[in-house]
C-alpha positions in Angstrom: 14.2 129.2 -22.4 12.5 128.7 -25.8 12.1 125.3 -27.4 14.3 124.7 -30.4 15.2 121.9 -32.9 17.0 119.1 -31.0 15.3 119.8 -27.7 13.5 116.9 -26.0 10.1 118.3 -24.9 7.0 117.2 -23.0 3.8 118.6 -24.5 0.1 118.4 -23.6 -2.3 118.7 -26.5 -6.0 118.5 -27.5 -6.8 117.7 -31.1 -10.2 119.0 -32.3 -12.0 118.5 -35.6 -13.0 121.5 -37.7 -16.3 121.8 -35.7 -14.4 122.0 -32.4 -15.2 118.4 -31.3 -12.4 116.8 -29.3 -10.8 113.9 -31.2 -8.1 113.1 -28.6 -6.3 114.8 -25.7 -3.4 114.1 -23.4 -4.5 116.6 -20.7 -6.1 113.8 -18.6 -3.1 111.5 -18.9 0.6 112.0 -19.6 2.0 114.6 -21.9 3.7 113.3 -25.0 7.5 113.4 -25.1 9.5 113.8 -28.3 12.7 115.4 -29.7 12.0 118.4 -32.0 13.2 117.6 -35.5 13.2 113.8 -35.3 9.9 113.6 -37.1 8.1 111.5 -34.5 5.1 113.8 -34.6 3.5 115.6 -37.6 5.6 118.5 -39.0 3.0 121.2 -38.1 3.0 120.1 -34.5 6.8 120.3 -34.2 6.9 123.7 -36.0 4.4 125.2 -33.5 6.3 124.0 -30.4 9.5 125.8 -31.6 9.8 129.1 -29.9 7.4 128.2 -27.0 8.6 128.4 -23.4 7.6 126.0 -20.6 4.0 126.7 -19.5 3.2 128.6 -22.7 -0.1 127.6 -24.4 -1.6 128.3 -27.8 -4.2 127.2 -30.2 -3.1 126.5 -33.8 -4.6 125.3 -37.1 -2.4 122.9 -39.0 -2.9 122.5 -42.8 -3.1 119.0 -44.3 0.3 119.3 -45.9 1.9 119.8 -42.5 -0.2 117.0 -41.0 -1.2 113.7 -42.7 -1.2 115.0 -46.3 -3.9 115.2 -48.9 -6.4 112.4 -49.4 -5.3 110.0 -52.1 -8.2 108.4 -53.9 -5.7 105.8 -55.3 -5.6 104.4 -51.7 -9.3 103.5 -51.8 -9.7 100.0 -53.2 -12.0 97.0 -53.4 -10.8 94.0 -51.4 -12.1 90.7 -52.7 -13.3 88.6 -49.8 -12.0 85.4 -51.4 -8.5 86.6 -50.5 -9.4 86.7 -46.8 -9.7 84.0 -44.1 -13.2 82.4 -44.0 -14.2 84.2 -40.9 -13.4 87.7 -42.2 -16.4 89.9 -41.4 -15.1 93.4 -40.5 -17.5 96.1 -39.4 -18.1 99.2 -41.5 -15.8 101.9 -40.1 -13.5 99.4 -38.4 -9.7 99.8 -38.8 -7.9 96.6 -39.7 -4.3 95.7 -40.5 -3.6 94.2 -43.9 -0.4 92.9 -45.5 1.1 93.8 -48.8 2.6 91.1 -51.1 6.1 92.1 -49.7 4.9 91.3 -46.2 4.7 94.9 -44.9 1.6 95.8 -43.0 -0.7 98.8 -43.4 -3.9 99.9 -41.8 -7.1 100.4 -43.7 -10.6 101.6 -42.8 -13.6 99.5 -44.0 -15.8 101.8 -45.9 -18.7 99.5 -47.1 -19.6 96.1 -48.5 -19.5 95.3 -52.2 -20.7 92.3 -54.1 -17.2 90.8 -54.0 -16.1 92.0 -50.6 -15.3 95.4 -49.1 -14.2 98.9 -50.1 -11.1 99.8 -48.1 -9.4 103.1 -47.5 -5.7 103.1 -46.7 -5.5 106.9 -46.2 -4.8 108.1 -42.6 -8.2 109.0 -41.1 -7.1 112.6 -40.8 -5.6 112.9 -44.3 -6.9 116.0 -46.1 -8.2 117.6 -42.9 -7.1 120.8 -41.2 -6.3 120.0 -37.6 -7.0 122.3 -34.6 -4.6 121.8 -31.6 -4.6 123.3 -28.2 -0.9 123.1 -27.1 0.9 123.5 -23.8 4.7 123.1 -23.6 5.0 121.4 -20.2 8.8 121.0 -20.1 12.0 121.1 -22.0 13.8 117.9 -20.8 17.3 118.4 -22.2 19.9 116.6 -20.2 
């Protein structure tokens, strides 16, 4: 039976960067479980599961537009340290949670220090990158 939209599936994956270095993998833990079409995983991941049968494996390249989108330089900004708590000393490369004026939170990566504070990047760390996945459809769980 082939996986189709609306099916609940269990999938093992390994995500690699463009140089073949492993970024993350589920193979040594539990497969991820999601329903195809609900948008809980990136679009390119879902599209590549459709048509697979349990125990099928494949390696795919997913373009940025089907993953985390293009990088948006408007999401890189300077954060003035005077707007932070007194003990705010993030490390370069650290991901931290910030809050917009409306109270909603978002994650940024600290790029570097500036005279006034820090340069922050609110893009997803994988935005603008092609993603390489090794996929295995473990099970179609429909009940």
